[in-house]
C-alpha positions as CSV (number, residue, x, y, z in Angstrom):
1,M,109.9,87.5,109.4
2,A,106.6,85.8,108.6
3,L,104.5,87.3,105.9
4,S,101.5,87.1,108.2
5,D,103.3,89.6,110.4
6,V,103.3,92.1,107.6
7,L,100.3,91.3,105.4
8,P,96.7,91.5,106.6
9,D,94.4,88.6,106.1
10,R,92.7,90.2,103.1
11,P,93.9,91.9,99.9
12,L,95.9,95.1,100.3
13,T,94.7,98.6,99.6
14,A,96.8,100.9,97.4
15,T,97.8,102.9,100.5
16,E,98.9,99.7,102.4
17,F,100.9,98.7,99.3
18,E,102.6,102.1,99.2
19,D,103.4,101.8,103.0
20,L,105.0,98.4,102.4
21,R,107.1,99.8,99.5
22,E,108.4,102.6,101.8
23,S,109.1,100.3,104.7
24,D,112.2,98.1,105.2
25,A,110.2,94.9,105.4
26,F,111.3,93.7,101.9
27,D,114.1,94.5,99.5
28,E,111.5,95.3,96.9
29,I,107.8,94.9,96.4
30,T,105.8,95.3,93.2
31,T,102.3,94.4,92.0
32,P,100.7,93.9,88.6
33,D,97.4,95.1,90.1
34,A,97.1,98.8,89.0
35,S,94.3,99.9,91.4
36,G,91.6,98.7,93.7
37,S,92.3,95.7,95.9
38,I,95.8,94.3,95.5
39,E,95.8,90.5,95.5
40,T,99.1,89.8,93.7
41,L,102.5,90.8,94.9
42,V,106.1,90.2,93.8
43,V,108.2,90.4,96.9
44,T,112.1,90.4,96.8
45,V,113.8,89.2,100.0
46,D,117.6,88.7,100.1
47,G,117.7,88.8,96.3
48,T,115.0,86.1,95.8
49,E,111.7,87.0,94.2
50,H,108.5,85.5,95.7
51,N,105.2,85.6,93.8
52,L,102.4,86.0,96.3
53,H,98.7,85.7,95.7
54,Y,95.8,86.3,98.1
55,A,92.8,83.9,97.9
56,P,89.8,84.0,100.2
57,G,90.0,81.1,102.7
58,A,93.6,80.5,101.8
59,G,95.1,83.9,102.7
60,W,98.4,85.0,101.2
61,H,100.4,82.1,99.7
62,R,103.4,81.7,97.4
63,H,103.0,81.0,93.7
64,D,106.6,80.3,93.0
65,G,106.5,78.4,89.7
66,A,103.2,76.7,90.6
67,H,100.3,76.9,88.2
68,S,96.9,76.9,89.7
69,H,94.0,75.4,87.8
70,H,90.7,77.1,88.5
């Protein structure tokens, strides 16, 4: 399943995040973002964690071990 099939092309709302947590799309999904727009996700699929980040213009992308320099 492609992430673009599940995630909108924008940050998630808290409600959308809760809906994803309750769905069977991923083994587990967590976020360090406490409230407001959720731009960072940790998604577990088949026992593997994927760190995802949303950036305008780039959409959702993996941050697995990569350090971005802003």
